[in-house]
Biopython code that builds the backbone (N, CA, C, O; Angstrom):
import numpy as np
from Bio.PDB.StructureBuilder import StructureBuilder

atoms = [
    (1, "MET", "N", (-15.598, 22.097, -39.636)),
    (1, "MET", "CA", (-15.443, 22.266, -41.064)),
    (1, "MET", "C", (-13.967, 22.127, -41.452)),
    (1, "MET", "O", (-13.089, 22.662, -40.776)),
    (2, "ALA", "N", (-13.714, 21.431, -42.506)),
    (2, "ALA", "CA", (-12.350, 21.204, -42.973)),
    (2, "ALA", "C", (-11.740, 22.502, -43.505)),
    (2, "ALA", "O", (-12.447, 23.388, -43.986)),
    (3, "PHE", "N", (-10.435, 22.592, -43.408)),
    (3, "PHE", "CA", (-9.686, 23.741, -43.907)),
    (3, "PHE", "C", (-9.841, 23.834, -45.428)),
    (3, "PHE", "O", (-9.937, 22.812, -46.109)),
    (4, "GLN", "N", (-9.864, 25.049, -45.953)),
    (4, "GLN", "CA", (-9.966, 25.249, -47.400)),
    (4, "GLN", "C", (-8.588, 25.623, -47.952)),
    (4, "GLN", "O", (-8.147, 26.766, -47.828)),
    (5, "PHE", "N", (-7.924, 24.652, -48.557)),
    (5, "PHE", "CA", (-6.648, 24.919, -49.210)),
    (5, "PHE", "C", (-6.912, 25.609, -50.542)),
    (5, "PHE", "O", (-7.889, 25.302, -51.226)),
    (6, "THR", "N", (-6.038, 26.544, -50.907)),
    (6, "THR", "CA", (-6.148, 27.240, -52.195)),
    (6, "THR", "C", (-4.767, 27.309, -52.843)),
    (6, "THR", "O", (-3.754, 27.001, -52.215)),
    (7, "ASP", "N", (-4.748, 27.720, -54.112)),
    (7, "ASP", "CA", (-3.473, 27.916, -54.794)),
    (7, "ASP", "C", (-2.584, 28.880, -54.008)),
    (7, "ASP", "O", (-1.369, 28.696, -53.943)),
    (8, "SER", "N", (-3.191, 29.904, -53.415)),
    (8, "SER", "CA", (-2.402, 30.945, -52.740)),
    (8, "SER", "C", (-1.957, 30.577, -51.325)),
    (8, "SER", "O", (-0.953, 31.109, -50.852)),
    (9, "ASN", "N", (-2.674, 29.681, -50.633)),
    (9, "ASN", "CA", (-2.279, 29.360, -49.251)),
    (9, "ASN", "C", (-1.650, 27.973, -49.095)),
    (9, "ASN", "O", (-1.247, 27.608, -47.991)),
    (10, "PHE", "N", (-1.559, 27.204, -50.164)),
    (10, "PHE", "CA", (-1.121, 25.811, -50.066)),
    (10, "PHE", "C", (0.295, 25.676, -49.523)),
    (10, "PHE", "O", (0.556, 24.839, -48.659)),
    (11, "GLN", "N", (1.198, 26.491, -50.023)),
    (11, "GLN", "CA", (2.600, 26.405, -49.613)),
    (11, "GLN", "C", (2.753, 26.578, -48.102)),
    (11, "GLN", "O", (3.431, 25.776, -47.459)),
    (12, "GLU", "N", (2.143, 27.599, -47.534)),
    (12, "GLU", "CA", (2.333, 27.876, -46.107)),
    (12, "GLU", "C", (1.443, 27.043, -45.188)),
    (12, "GLU", "O", (1.659, 27.033, -43.976)),
    (13, "THR", "N", (0.456, 26.349, -45.732)),
    (13, "THR", "CA", (-0.411, 25.536, -44.873)),
    (13, "THR", "C", (-0.146, 24.047, -45.021)),
    (13, "THR", "O", (0.150, 23.376, -44.032)),
    (14, "ALA", "N", (-0.244, 23.523, -46.219)),
    (14, "ALA", "CA", (-0.101, 22.079, -46.426)),
    (14, "ALA", "C", (1.349, 21.622, -46.419)),
    (14, "ALA", "O", (1.643, 20.491, -46.035)),
    (15, "LEU", "N", (2.256, 22.496, -46.841)),
    (15, "LEU", "CA", (3.656, 22.089, -46.995)),
    (15, "LEU", "C", (4.572, 22.620, -45.901)),
    (15, "LEU", "O", (5.782, 22.396, -45.946)),
    (16, "ALA", "N", (4.019, 23.314, -44.928)),
    (16, "ALA", "CA", (4.828, 24.006, -43.929)),
    (16, "ALA", "C", (5.502, 23.075, -42.920)),
    (16, "ALA", "O", (6.373, 23.516, -42.171)),
    (17, "GLY", "N", (5.130, 21.838, -42.885)),
    (17, "GLY", "CA", (5.674, 20.912, -41.892)),
    (17, "GLY", "C", (4.538, 20.194, -41.204)),
    (17, "GLY", "O", (3.383, 20.611, -41.290)),
    (18, "GLY", "N", (4.864, 19.125, -40.529)),
    (18, "GLY", "CA", (3.821, 18.333, -39.913)),
    (18, "GLY", "C", (3.093, 17.510, -40.963)),
    (18, "GLY", "O", (3.611, 17.269, -42.054)),
    (19, "VAL", "N", (1.872, 17.078, -40.616)),
    (19, "VAL", "CA", (1.088, 16.212, -41.505)),
    (19, "VAL", "C", (-0.153, 16.962, -41.988)),
    (19, "VAL", "O", (-0.851, 17.612, -41.211)),
    (20, "SER", "N", (-0.406, 16.852, -43.294)),
    (20, "SER", "CA", (-1.609, 17.426, -43.889)),
    (20, "SER", "C", (-2.333, 16.350, -44.690)),
    (20, "SER", "O", (-1.708, 15.499, -45.322)),
    (21, "VAL", "N", (-3.653, 16.404, -44.653)),
    (21, "VAL", "CA", (-4.491, 15.544, -45.477)),
    (21, "VAL", "C", (-5.248, 16.478, -46.415)),
    (21, "VAL", "O", (-5.981, 17.361, -45.970)),
    (22, "VAL", "N", (-5.062, 16.271, -47.725)),
    (22, "VAL", "CA", (-5.627, 17.180, -48.719)),
    (22, "VAL", "C", (-6.566, 16.404, -49.637)),
    (22, "VAL", "O", (-6.149, 15.493, -50.353)),
    (23, "ASP", "N", (-7.837, 16.782, -49.601)),
    (23, "ASP", "CA", (-8.871, 16.159, -50.428)),
    (23, "ASP", "C", (-9.114, 17.039, -51.647)),
    (23, "ASP", "O", (-9.619, 18.154, -51.519)),
    (24, "PHE", "N", (-8.753, 16.538, -52.836)),
    (24, "PHE", "CA", (-9.026, 17.244, -54.090)),
    (24, "PHE", "C", (-10.420, 16.841, -54.550)),
    (24, "PHE", "O", (-10.697, 15.654, -54.726)),
    (25, "TRP", "N", (-11.303, 17.825, -54.748)),
    (25, "TRP", "CA", (-12.716, 17.552, -55.016)),
    (25, "TRP", "C", (-13.295, 18.631, -55.933)),
    (25, "TRP", "O", (-12.621, 19.599, -56.284)),
    (26, "ALA", "N", (-14.569, 18.435, -56.312)),
    (26, "ALA", "CA", (-15.332, 19.441, -57.065)),
    (26, "ALA", "C", (-16.812, 19.304, -56.700)),
    (26, "ALA", "O", (-17.274, 18.232, -56.308)),
    (27, "GLU", "N", (-17.538, 20.408, -56.837)),
    (27, "GLU", "CA", (-18.974, 20.431, -56.515)),
    (27, "GLU", "C", (-19.763, 19.398, -57.304)),
    (27, "GLU", "O", (-20.671, 18.767, -56.764)),
    (28, "TRP", "N", (-19.426, 19.218, -58.581)),
    (28, "TRP", "CA", (-20.192, 18.359, -59.484)),
    (28, "TRP", "C", (-19.866, 16.876, -59.320)),
    (28, "TRP", "O", (-20.484, 16.042, -59.981)),
    (29, "CYS", "N", (-18.920, 16.530, -58.464)),
    (29, "CYS", "CA", (-18.435, 15.157, -58.320)),
    (29, "CYS", "C", (-19.230, 14.409, -57.233)),
    (29, "CYS", "O", (-19.122, 14.719, -56.047)),
    (30, "GLY", "N", (-20.024, 13.426, -57.661)),
    (30, "GLY", "CA", (-20.817, 12.640, -56.716)),
    (30, "GLY", "C", (-19.988, 11.924, -55.660)),
    (30, "GLY", "O", (-20.277, 12.061, -54.471)),
    (31, "PRO", "N", (-18.960, 11.158, -56.053)),
    (31, "PRO", "CA", (-18.133, 10.484, -55.050)),
    (31, "PRO", "C", (-17.456, 11.458, -54.076)),
    (31, "PRO", "O", (-17.207, 11.112, -52.921)),
    (32, "CYS", "N", (-17.161, 12.672, -54.547)),
    (32, "CYS", "CA", (-16.555, 13.675, -53.663)),
    (32, "CYS", "C", (-17.505, 14.048, -52.527)),
    (32, "CYS", "O", (-17.075, 14.306, -51.403)),
    (33, "ARG", "N", (-18.797, 14.071, -52.835)),
    (33, "ARG", "CA", (-19.789, 14.410, -51.808)),
    (33, "ARG", "C", (-19.883, 13.314, -50.753)),
    (33, "ARG", "O", (-20.291, 13.581, -49.623)),
    (34, "LEU", "N", (-19.512, 12.084, -51.106)),
    (34, "LEU", "CA", (-19.482, 11.003, -50.119)),
    (34, "LEU", "C", (-18.288, 11.140, -49.179)),
    (34, "LEU", "O", (-18.390, 10.832, -47.991)),
    (35, "ILE", "N", (-17.164, 11.598, -49.706)),
    (35, "ILE", "CA", (-15.939, 11.745, -48.920)),
    (35, "ILE", "C", (-15.976, 13.007, -48.052)),
    (35, "ILE", "O", (-15.381, 13.029, -46.975)),
    (36, "GLY", "N", (-16.658, 14.042, -48.504)),
    (36, "GLY", "CA", (-16.691, 15.331, -47.807)),
    (36, "GLY", "C", (-16.967, 15.248, -46.314)),
    (36, "GLY", "O", (-16.203, 15.810, -45.529)),
    (37, "PRO", "N", (-18.039, 14.562, -45.887)),
    (37, "PRO", "CA", (-18.320, 14.482, -44.451)),
    (37, "PRO", "C", (-17.227, 13.734, -43.670)),
    (37, "PRO", "O", (-16.993, 14.030, -42.499)),
    (38, "ILE", "N", (-16.571, 12.781, -44.307)),
    (38, "ILE", "CA", (-15.480, 12.054, -43.639)),
    (38, "ILE", "C", (-14.311, 13.007, -43.397)),
    (38, "ILE", "O", (-13.712, 12.998, -42.321)),
    (39, "ILE", "N", (-13.991, 13.823, -44.390)),
    (39, "ILE", "CA", (-12.906, 14.810, -44.244)),
    (39, "ILE", "C", (-13.254, 15.806, -43.140)),
    (39, "ILE", "O", (-12.393, 16.166, -42.336)),
    (40, "ASP", "N", (-14.512, 16.253, -43.096)),
    (40, "ASP", "CA", (-14.943, 17.172, -42.039)),
    (40, "ASP", "C", (-14.793, 16.537, -40.656)),
    (40, "ASP", "O", (-14.318, 17.185, -39.724)),
    (41, "ASP", "N", (-15.197, 15.268, -40.521)),
    (41, "ASP", "CA", (-15.058, 14.557, -39.243)),
    (41, "ASP", "C", (-13.596, 14.422, -38.831)),
    (41, "ASP", "O", (-13.243, 14.655, -37.675)),
    (42, "LEU", "N", (-12.755, 14.044, -39.783)),
    (42, "LEU", "CA", (-11.330, 13.881, -39.481)),
    (42, "LEU", "C", (-10.689, 15.205, -39.064)),
    (42, "LEU", "O", (-9.811, 15.233, -38.203)),
    (43, "SER", "N", (-11.136, 16.304, -39.683)),
    (43, "SER", "CA", (-10.555, 17.603, -39.333)),
    (43, "SER", "C", (-10.847, 17.958, -37.877)),
    (43, "SER", "O", (-10.016, 18.575, -37.210)),
    (44, "LYS", "N", (-12.017, 17.573, -37.383)),
    (44, "LYS", "CA", (-12.349, 17.799, -35.967)),
    (44, "LYS", "C", (-11.568, 16.830, -35.079)),
    (44, "LYS", "O", (-11.000, 17.220, -34.059)),
    (45, "GLN", "N", (-11.551, 15.587, -35.481)),
    (45, "GLN", "CA", (-10.922, 14.525, -34.703)),
    (45, "GLN", "C", (-9.408, 14.739, -34.534)),
    (45, "GLN", "O", (-8.852, 14.444, -33.476)),
    (46, "TYR", "N", (-8.759, 15.245, -35.565)),
    (46, "TYR", "CA", (-7.305, 15.418, -35.540)),
    (46, "TYR", "C", (-6.883, 16.878, -35.407)),
    (46, "TYR", "O", (-5.752, 17.233, -35.739)),
    (47, "ASP", "N", (-7.789, 17.721, -34.924)),
    (47, "ASP", "CA", (-7.489, 19.130, -34.730)),
    (47, "ASP", "C", (-6.269, 19.267, -33.813)),
    (47, "ASP", "O", (-6.236, 18.698, -32.722)),
    (48, "GLY", "N", (-5.280, 20.020, -34.264)),
    (48, "GLY", "CA", (-4.059, 20.198, -33.485)),
    (48, "GLY", "C", (-2.989, 19.152, -33.767)),
    (48, "GLY", "O", (-1.833, 19.327, -33.381)),
    (49, "LYS", "N", (-3.366, 18.069, -34.436)),
    (49, "LYS", "CA", (-2.408, 17.003, -34.755)),
    (49, "LYS", "C", (-2.047, 16.988, -36.240)),
    (49, "LYS", "O", (-0.935, 16.612, -36.612)),
    (50, "ALA", "N", (-2.997, 17.401, -37.088)),
    (50, "ALA", "CA", (-2.793, 17.416, -38.533)),
    (50, "ALA", "C", (-3.684, 18.501, -39.134)),
    (50, "ALA", "O", (-4.718, 18.855, -38.569)),
    (51, "THR", "N", (-3.270, 19.019, -40.281)),
    (51, "THR", "CA", (-4.093, 19.974, -41.022)),
    (51, "THR", "C", (-4.867, 19.181, -42.065)),
    (51, "THR", "O", (-4.278, 18.578, -42.962)),
    (52, "ILE", "N", (-6.183, 19.186, -41.942)),
    (52, "ILE", "CA", (-7.026, 18.383, -42.827)),
    (52, "ILE", "C", (-7.993, 19.308, -43.545)),
    (52, "ILE", "O", (-8.725, 20.078, -42.923)),
    (53, "GLY", "N", (-7.980, 19.213, -44.879)),
    (53, "GLY", "CA", (-8.839, 20.100, -45.635)),
    (53, "GLY", "C", (-9.030, 19.674, -47.073)),
    (53, "GLY", "O", (-8.687, 18.561, -47.470)),
    (54, "LYS", "N", (-9.594, 20.603, -47.850)),
    (54, "LYS", "CA", (-10.032, 20.314, -49.211)),
    (54, "LYS", "C", (-9.489, 21.345, -50.188)),
    (54, "LYS", "O", (-9.267, 22.504, -49.839)),
    (55, "VAL", "N", (-9.281, 20.894, -51.420)),
    (55, "VAL", "CA", (-8.928, 21.772, -52.532)),
    (55, "VAL", "C", (-9.995, 21.597, -53.603)),
    (55, "VAL", "O", (-10.169, 20.497, -54.129)),
    (56, "ASN", "N", (-10.702, 22.655, -53.929)),
    (56, "ASN", "CA", (-11.663, 22.614, -55.023)),
    (56, "ASN", "C", (-10.859, 22.722, -56.324)),
    (56, "ASN", "O", (-10.260, 23.760, -56.605)),
    (57, "VAL", "N", (-10.849, 21.641, -57.115)),
    (57, "VAL", "CA", (-10.007, 21.595, -58.319)),
    (57, "VAL", "C", (-10.441, 22.614, -59.377)),
    (57, "VAL", "O", (-9.611, 23.072, -60.163)),
    (58, "ASP", "N", (-11.713, 22.970, -59.409)),
    (58, "ASP", "CA", (-12.189, 23.950, -60.380)),
    (58, "ASP", "C", (-11.703, 25.353, -60.040)),
    (58, "ASP", "O", (-11.438, 26.153, -60.937)),
    (59, "GLU", "N", (-11.585, 25.655, -58.753)),
    (59, "GLU", "CA", (-11.181, 26.985, -58.304)),
    (59, "GLU", "C", (-9.672, 27.112, -58.103)),
    (59, "GLU", "O", (-9.151, 28.223, -58.004)),
    (60, "ASN", "N", (-8.964, 25.972, -58.042)),
    (60, "ASN", "CA", (-7.524, 25.971, -57.755)),
    (60, "ASN", "C", (-6.772, 25.061, -58.721)),
    (60, "ASN", "O", (-6.224, 24.036, -58.316)),
    (61, "PRO", "N", (-6.746, 25.436, -59.995)),
    (61, "PRO", "CA", (-6.129, 24.561, -60.996)),
    (61, "PRO", "C", (-4.612, 24.424, -60.844)),
    (61, "PRO", "O", (-4.045, 23.394, -61.208)),
    (62, "GLU", "N", (-3.953, 25.456, -60.309)),
    (62, "GLU", "CA", (-2.497, 25.421, -60.191)),
    (62, "GLU", "C", (-2.016, 24.255, -59.331)),
    (62, "GLU", "O", (-1.179, 23.459, -59.757)),
    (63, "ILE", "N", (-2.551, 24.166, -58.133)),
    (63, "ILE", "CA", (-2.110, 23.119, -57.198)),
    (63, "ILE", "C", (-2.561, 21.743, -57.692)),
    (63, "ILE", "O", (-1.860, 20.751, -57.494)),
    (64, "SER", "N", (-3.715, 21.684, -58.326)),
    (64, "SER", "CA", (-4.202, 20.418, -58.877)),
    (64, "SER", "C", (-3.272, 19.910, -59.971)),
    (64, "SER", "O", (-2.980, 18.716, -60.036)),
    (65, "MET", "N", (-2.808, 20.812, -60.830)),
    (65, "MET", "CA", (-1.878, 20.423, -61.894)),
    (65, "MET", "C", (-0.520, 20.037, -61.318)),
    (65, "MET", "O", (0.098, 19.073, -61.770)),
    (66, "LYS", "N", (-0.062, 20.782, -60.332)),
    (66, "LYS", "CA", (1.251, 20.506, -59.733)),
    (66, "LYS", "C", (1.326, 19.072, -59.205)),
    (66, "LYS", "O", (2.365, 18.421, -59.319)),
    (67, "TYR", "N", (0.236, 18.586, -58.634)),
    (67, "TYR", "CA", (0.222, 17.234, -58.062)),
    (67, "TYR", "C", (-0.363, 16.195, -59.011)),
    (67, "TYR", "O", (-0.590, 15.052, -58.615)),
    (68, "GLY", "N", (-0.609, 16.584, -60.266)),
    (68, "GLY", "CA", (-1.051, 15.641, -61.279)),
    (68, "GLY", "C", (-2.388, 14.990, -60.978)),
    (68, "GLY", "O", (-2.582, 13.805, -61.248)),
    (69, "ILE", "N", (-3.307, 15.759, -60.421)),
    (69, "ILE", "CA", (-4.620, 15.218, -60.072)),
    (69, "ILE", "C", (-5.414, 15.008, -61.354)),
    (69, "ILE", "O", (-5.731, 15.963, -62.063)),
    (70, "ARG", "N", (-5.734, 13.745, -61.646)),
    (70, "ARG", "CA", (-6.471, 13.391, -62.858)),
    (70, "ARG", "C", (-7.855, 12.837, -62.545)),
    (70, "ARG", "O", (-8.760, 12.920, -63.375)),
    (71, "SER", "N", (-8.022, 12.280, -61.363)),
    (71, "SER", "CA", (-9.310, 11.725, -60.925)),
    (71, "SER", "C", (-9.637, 12.308, -59.565)),
    (71, "SER", "O", (-8.752, 12.535, -58.739)),
    (72, "ILE", "N", (-10.913, 12.546, -59.346)),
    (72, "ILE", "CA", (-11.335, 13.011, -58.022)),
    (72, "ILE", "C", (-12.460, 12.117, -57.526)),
    (72, "ILE", "O", (-13.230, 11.598, -58.333)),
    (73, "PRO", "N", (-12.570, 11.928, -56.239)),
    (73, "PRO", "CA", (-11.691, 12.497, -55.224)),
    (73, "PRO", "C", (-10.317, 11.821, -55.195)),
    (73, "PRO", "O", (-10.193, 10.610, -55.374)),
    (74, "THR", "N", (-9.304, 12.638, -54.964)),
    (74, "THR", "CA", (-7.961, 12.152, -54.667)),
    (74, "THR", "C", (-7.554, 12.782, -53.347)),
    (74, "THR", "O", (-7.681, 13.991, -53.155)),
    (75, "ILE", "N", (-7.067, 11.954, -52.446)),
    (75, "ILE", "CA", (-6.640, 12.433, -51.133)),
    (75, "ILE", "C", (-5.143, 12.175, -51.002)),
    (75, "ILE", "O", (-4.676, 11.045, -51.147)),
    (76, "LEU", "N", (-4.399, 13.251, -50.726)),
    (76, "LEU", "CA", (-2.965, 13.135, -50.498)),
    (76, "LEU", "C", (-2.671, 13.315, -49.020)),
    (76, "LEU", "O", (-3.256, 14.176, -48.363)),
    (77, "ILE", "N", (-1.774, 12.509, -48.506)),
    (77, "ILE", "CA", (-1.248, 12.721, -47.154)),
    (77, "ILE", "C", (0.167, 13.252, -47.350)),
    (77, "ILE", "O", (1.016, 12.605, -47.964)),
    (78, "ILE", "N", (0.395, 14.438, -46.815)),
    (78, "ILE", "CA", (1.669, 15.133, -46.978)),
    (78, "ILE", "C", (2.322, 15.258, -45.610)),
    (78, "ILE", "O", (1.700, 15.723, -44.656)),
    (79, "LYS", "N", (3.580, 14.841, -45.521)),
    (79, "LYS", "CA", (4.328, 14.964, -44.266)),
    (79, "LYS", "C", (5.604, 15.724, -44.550)),
    (79, "LYS", "O", (6.380, 15.351, -45.430)),
    (80, "ASP", "N", (5.818, 16.789, -43.802)),
    (80, "ASP", "CA", (7.010, 17.632, -43.961)),
    (80, "ASP", "C", (7.250, 18.028, -45.416)),
    (80, "ASP", "O", (8.386, 18.023, -45.890)),
    (81, "GLY", "N", (6.166, 18.373, -46.122)),
    (81, "GLY", "CA", (6.260, 18.881, -47.478)),
    (81, "GLY", "C", (6.311, 17.837, -48.579)),
    (81, "GLY", "O", (6.338, 18.193, -49.757)),
    (82, "GLU", "N", (6.324, 16.539, -48.223)),
    (82, "GLU", "CA", (6.405, 15.466, -49.214)),
    (82, "GLU", "C", (5.148, 14.595, -49.182)),
    (82, "GLU", "O", (4.630, 14.291, -48.107)),
    (83, "VAL", "N", (4.658, 14.196, -50.354)),
    (83, "VAL", "CA", (3.519, 13.277, -50.416)),
    (83, "VAL", "C", (3.993, 11.907, -49.942)),
    (83, "VAL", "O", (4.917, 11.331, -50.517)),
    (84, "VAL", "N", (3.350, 11.381, -48.881)),
    (84, "VAL", "CA", (3.743, 10.085, -48.322)),
    (84, "VAL", "C", (2.692, 9.005, -48.549)),
    (84, "VAL", "O", (2.973, 7.819, -48.376)),
    (85, "ASP", "N", (1.475, 9.413, -48.939)),
    (85, "ASP", "CA", (0.420, 8.437, -49.215)),
    (85, "ASP", "C", (-0.625, 9.095, -50.105)),
    (85, "ASP", "O", (-0.754, 10.318, -50.141)),
    (86, "LYS", "N", (-1.372, 8.251, -50.826)),
    (86, "LYS", "CA", (-2.363, 8.756, -51.779)),
    (86, "LYS", "C", (-3.539, 7.789, -51.831)),
    (86, "LYS", "O", (-3.351, 6.572, -51.820)),
    (87, "GLN", "N", (-4.740, 8.328, -51.887)),
    (87, "GLN", "CA", (-5.961, 7.532, -52.026)),
    (87, "GLN", "C", (-6.772, 8.138, -53.160)),
    (87, "GLN", "O", (-7.149, 9.308, -53.104)),
    (88, "VAL", "N", (-7.039, 7.346, -54.186)),
    (88, "VAL", "CA", (-7.859, 7.818, -55.301)),
    (88, "VAL", "C", (-9.200, 7.102, -55.231)),
    (88, "VAL", "O", (-9.250, 5.875, -55.149)),
    (89, "GLY", "N", (-10.285, 7.866, -55.265)),
    (89, "GLY", "CA", (-11.622, 7.286, -55.209)),
    (89, "GLY", "C", (-12.174, 7.238, -53.796)),
    (89, "GLY", "O", (-11.516, 7.622, -52.829)),
    (90, "VAL", "N", (-13.391, 6.757, -53.713)),
    (90, "VAL", "CA", (-14.098, 6.693, -52.430)),
    (90, "VAL", "C", (-13.445, 5.649, -51.536)),
    (90, "VAL", "O", (-13.015, 4.592, -51.998)),
    (91, "THR", "N", (-13.379, 5.964, -50.258)),
    (91, "THR", "CA", (-12.832, 5.039, -49.269)),
    (91, "THR", "C", (-13.582, 5.235, -47.964)),
    (91, "THR", "O", (-14.472, 6.080, -47.867)),
    (92, "THR", "N", (-13.218, 4.452, -46.968)),
    (92, "THR", "CA", (-13.885, 4.540, -45.666)),
    (92, "THR", "C", (-13.118, 5.458, -44.720)),
    (92, "THR", "O", (-11.939, 5.744, -44.924)),
    (93, "LYS", "N", (-13.803, 5.903, -43.700)),
    (93, "LYS", "CA", (-13.151, 6.719, -42.680)),
    (93, "LYS", "C", (-12.063, 5.896, -41.993)),
    (93, "LYS", "O", (-10.982, 6.412, -41.710)),
    (94, "ALA", "N", (-12.342, 4.625, -41.725)),
    (94, "ALA", "CA", (-11.357, 3.759, -41.057)),
    (94, "ALA", "C", (-10.074, 3.643, -41.875)),
    (94, "ALA", "O", (-8.978, 3.653, -41.313)),
    (95, "ASN", "N", (-10.199, 3.533, -43.189)),
    (95, "ASN", "CA", (-9.025, 3.448, -44.044)),
    (95, "ASN", "C", (-8.205, 4.733, -43.983)),
    (95, "ASN", "O", (-6.979, 4.679, -43.884)),
    (96, "LEU", "N", (-8.862, 5.872, -44.041)),
    (96, "LEU", "CA", (-8.144, 7.143, -43.972)),
    (96, "LEU", "C", (-7.505, 7.342, -42.601)),
    (96, "LEU", "O", (-6.397, 7.869, -42.506)),
    (97, "GLU", "N", (-8.199, 6.922, -41.534)),
    (97, "GLU", "CA", (-7.626, 7.013, -40.188)),
    (97, "GLU", "C", (-6.356, 6.179, -40.087)),
    (97, "GLU", "O", (-5.368, 6.617, -39.499)),
    (98, "ALA", "N", (-6.380, 4.983, -40.657)),
    (98, "ALA", "CA", (-5.210, 4.100, -40.607)),
    (98, "ALA", "C", (-4.048, 4.731, -41.387)),
    (98, "ALA", "O", (-2.910, 4.723, -40.916)),
    (99, "LYS", "N", (-4.328, 5.271, -42.566)),
    (99, "LYS", "CA", (-3.283, 5.910, -43.363)),
    (99, "LYS", "C", (-2.702, 7.121, -42.617)),
    (99, "LYS", "O", (-1.489, 7.332, -42.609)),
    (100, "LEU", "N", (-3.568, 7.897, -42.005)),
    (100, "LEU", "CA", (-3.131, 9.088, -41.270)),
    (100, "LEU", "C", (-2.314, 8.702, -40.041)),
    (100, "LEU", "O", (-1.269, 9.296, -39.777)),
    (101, "ALA", "N", (-2.780, 7.720, -39.299)),
    (101, "ALA", "CA", (-2.095, 7.275, -38.082)),
    (101, "ALA", "C", (-0.668, 6.796, -38.380)),
    (101, "ALA", "O", (0.232, 6.954, -37.556)),
    (102, "ALA", "N", (-0.477, 6.215, -39.553)),
    (102, "ALA", "CA", (0.848, 5.711, -39.928)),
    (102, "ALA", "C", (1.878, 6.846, -40.084)),
    (102, "ALA", "O", (3.083, 6.596, -40.071)),
    (103, "HIS", "N", (1.406, 8.074, -40.230)),
    (103, "HIS", "CA", (2.320, 9.189, -40.474)),
    (103, "HIS", "C", (2.345, 10.226, -39.372)),
    (103, "HIS", "O", (3.055, 11.226, -39.479)),
    (104, "LEU", "N", (1.581, 10.003, -38.316)),
    (104, "LEU", "CA", (1.595, 10.951, -37.185)),
    (104, "LEU", "C", (2.691, 10.614, -36.195)),
    (104, "LEU", "O", (2.847, 11.304, -35.188)),
]
sb = StructureBuilder()
sb.init_structure("model")
sb.init_model(0)
sb.init_chain("A")
sb.init_seg("    ")
for serial, (resi, resn, name, xyz) in enumerate(atoms, 1):
    if name == "N":
        sb.init_residue(resn, " ", resi, " ")
    sb.init_atom(name, np.array(xyz, "f"), 0.0, 1.0, " ", f" {name:<3s}", serial, name[0])
structure = sb.get_structure()
């Protein structure tokens, strides 16, 4: 299961250093449900190499606003506290793996 990022834990988990993959999603979002299993798979596959998880935009408006999330799903790749890549909309697991590999 992917890590659950929240407004209260984002600073010490996603921005603490290393590489994080953050999927901004919501329960009511159909395309988000397509990406969800890919994020879960990646979190297992890259366990110990990257922090991979999800932010529910309805429950965590602060972090969603901070990063200007206007469309979901939006996936940010964060390295050492800085956004280094972004994917808006549905994509493939292979595409996300390639984006992640470029920053590990």
